[in-house]
N, C-alpha and C positions, 0 to 999 in steps of 0.2 A: 435370498433375503439375508441369511446369516453372513454370507460373503460381503454383501453390501454394508451390513452393520460393522463388520470388521474393518472395512476400508474407511468408513466414517470415523470409527474409533481411532484408527491409526493416524488419520489426518489431525484429529483433535489432540492426540498425544504429541505429534510433531510441533503443533503450536505451543503446547505446554513446554516442550523441550526448548524451543526458542526463548520462551519467557524466562525459563530457569537459567539457561546457558548465558544469556545476555542481560540478566537481571532487569527485565522490562517492567514488571508490575510487582508491587508489594502490597501487603495488607494495609488498608486505609487509604490507598491511592484513589484519586478520582480521574477517570479516563474519559476523554472525549473521542468518540470513534467517528472518523470522517466517512460518511456513507454516500458514495456516488450513485449507488444503485446497480453497479456492475457486480459480476460474480465474485470478484476479490473482496470487495467491501462487505457484501452480504455474508460471505463465508467467515470473514474476520469477526463481524459482530456476533454471529451465531456461536462460533467457537469460544469467544471470550465470555459470552453470557452463559453458555453451558458449563464452561470451566468454573465460573463463579459459583454456580449451584452446587458443584461437587466438592469444593474446597472448604476446609475449616476456616480459612481466612476470607475476608470479603473485601471488595473494592467497588467503588461506584462506577457505573457506566452510563454515559449520555451519548446519543447519536446526533449527528448534524449533517444536513444536506445543503450545499451551497449551489444555488441555481444562477448561472450566468445567463441573463435574459437574451442577449444578442449574439450568442456564439453559434447557434444553429443546431442544438441538440435538445432533447427533452427526456423527462423521466416520469414514470407513473408514481405520483406522490401518494395516491391512495394505497398502492401496494407497499410502499415504504412504511407508511403509517401503520398498516395492519401487521407488517413484519415485525416492527418494533414493539407493537402492543403485545404480540404473542410472546415476546421475549421479556416483557416488563421493563422495557428501556424507553425513557422519554426521548422524543425526537424534536429537534429544532430545524425549521426550514428557513434559510436565509436567502433573500433576493439580492442580486448585485448585477451591475452592468459594466461591461468593459468598453473603453473608448478605443475602438479599433481603427478609427480614422486619424488619430493623432500621430504625428511623425514619430517613428520609433524603429530602431534597428533590431528589435526582438520579434520572434515569431509569435503567431497567434497562440500557439500552445504554451509558450513561456508566459505571455500576458495572462492567459486564463488561469494557469497554474499558480502564478504569483498572487493574483487577486483572490483565488480560493483560499490559499494559505493564509493570507492576511486576515480574511474574514474568520477563519477558524482560530487563528491566534487571538483575535479580539474576543471570540466567544469563550475560549478557554479562560481568559482573564475574567470575564463577566460571570461565568458559572463556577469559578473556583476549581477548574480542572487543571491539574499540574502536568497531565500527560495527554498528548495528542497521538492517537493511533491511526496509522495510514496503512492502506491495504496493499502495499508493494510486496511482491514475491520475488523469488530468486531470479526469474527472467528479467524483471525490472532492474534489479541490482547489477546484473551482468551487462545488460544493454547500456546502462549508464556508465559502467566502467569502460566499455568499448567506445562509446560516444566521446567521453572525456579524453581518452587516449588518441582517437582519430582526429578530433576537431579542436581540442584544446592543448594537446601535448602534456596532459597531466594524468596521474593515476589516482583516481578518487571515484567514489560510488555512493550508494545509499547505505549507511551503516544501520545495524539493527536498532541502535539507540543513539540519540544525539541530543545533548543538552544545549539549550539556547537561553539567551537573556540572563547570563550569570547564574544558570541553574534554576531559574524560575519556571521554565517549561522544558519538558522532555518529549521529543518525538520518538515514537517506537514503531517497529514494523514486525508484528507478530507472525506474519506469513513468510518471513524471509527464508526459512528452510524448506519451503514448498515450491515445486515447479509449477508453472502456469497450467500445464496439462493436469496436474494433480488437483489443483483448485477447481478447474473446470469439471473434472469427474466428480468431485465432492458436490459441486453445485448441481450437477445432473442428478445424482443420487438423492439429493435433498429436495429436488423439484423446484429449484429457484426459477422464477420467471425472468425473461429478458425484459427488464423494465427501462432500459436505456436505449434511446435512439442514437445510433452512432454519430459522433461528431464529424462534420464534413471535412475538418482539417486533419483528422487523425492519420490519414495515409500520406500526408505531405511532410510529416516530421522526420527528423534525423533518426528518431527511435525506430521508425519503420525500416530504415536501412540497416540499423543494428540487428533487428530481428532476422533479417534475411542473412546476415553474416553468421549469426548463431545457428540458423538452420543449415547453412552450408558446412559449418564446422561439425555439427552433430552428425551429418551424413558421413563424415570421415571418422569421427570418434564419438560413439553414442553418449559417453559421459562428459562431453566437452563442457556442458553448462555447469555441472557440479564441480568439475575441475577448475574452471575459470573462477567460480565463486570461492572455492577453497584457496586458490592462489593468492587472494587478497590478504589472507592471514598467514601465508606461508612464504614470506619474502626473504630471500637471501641477498641482503644488501651488499655483501662483499663482491657479488658478481654483477653489480649494477654500476653504471658510471656515476661519479659524483656530480653535483650541480656545478655549472661553470661559475 
């Protein structure tokens, strides 16, 4: 039990480290937490709420779940509501529908993600939240890096903080210093329920291919994931070609 508590404390401290290192949240901020119902978003909401209780400074937290009706996945809304109530966090449920039959060269995953993000942006504006917290962790960031390199020929990823709309909104990723397996273990120790039915399109995405590449690299070098993440802020431009 003590070992489990130490692990939970270590995870919460790493979230605090990310918040401090990247200046994600300050006293008086109002944060909208995107709550998908998966382990990452549940862990993010709980660690942010627990951190708020312990600090002398305070910040507002609101949670939001966007349900895309015709994508083919579902979430236990009662569980989300109870989870938020225990943390004293208000929850918004937003219904939306994606037009998947319209001619489009984008994947279902892109359309779904774009629609969710738009609904969350709108809610940030209507609730006065200047910060939108997303549950992406280190694996997500490295997968995005590899996807952009492979398919777009660019080096870009998911930054810990990103200002949008001339600074009116800031996107933050408090779990960015955590590996996916670490968040999964935290969720297991905390007893989070599996409240999301897997999306039928999840295994069709390019992200699934990037996951396999990272697994293969990790088999060669166990610290590949951390090294790839660190490489994004350790760039030696003099050893890279200039743009044509």
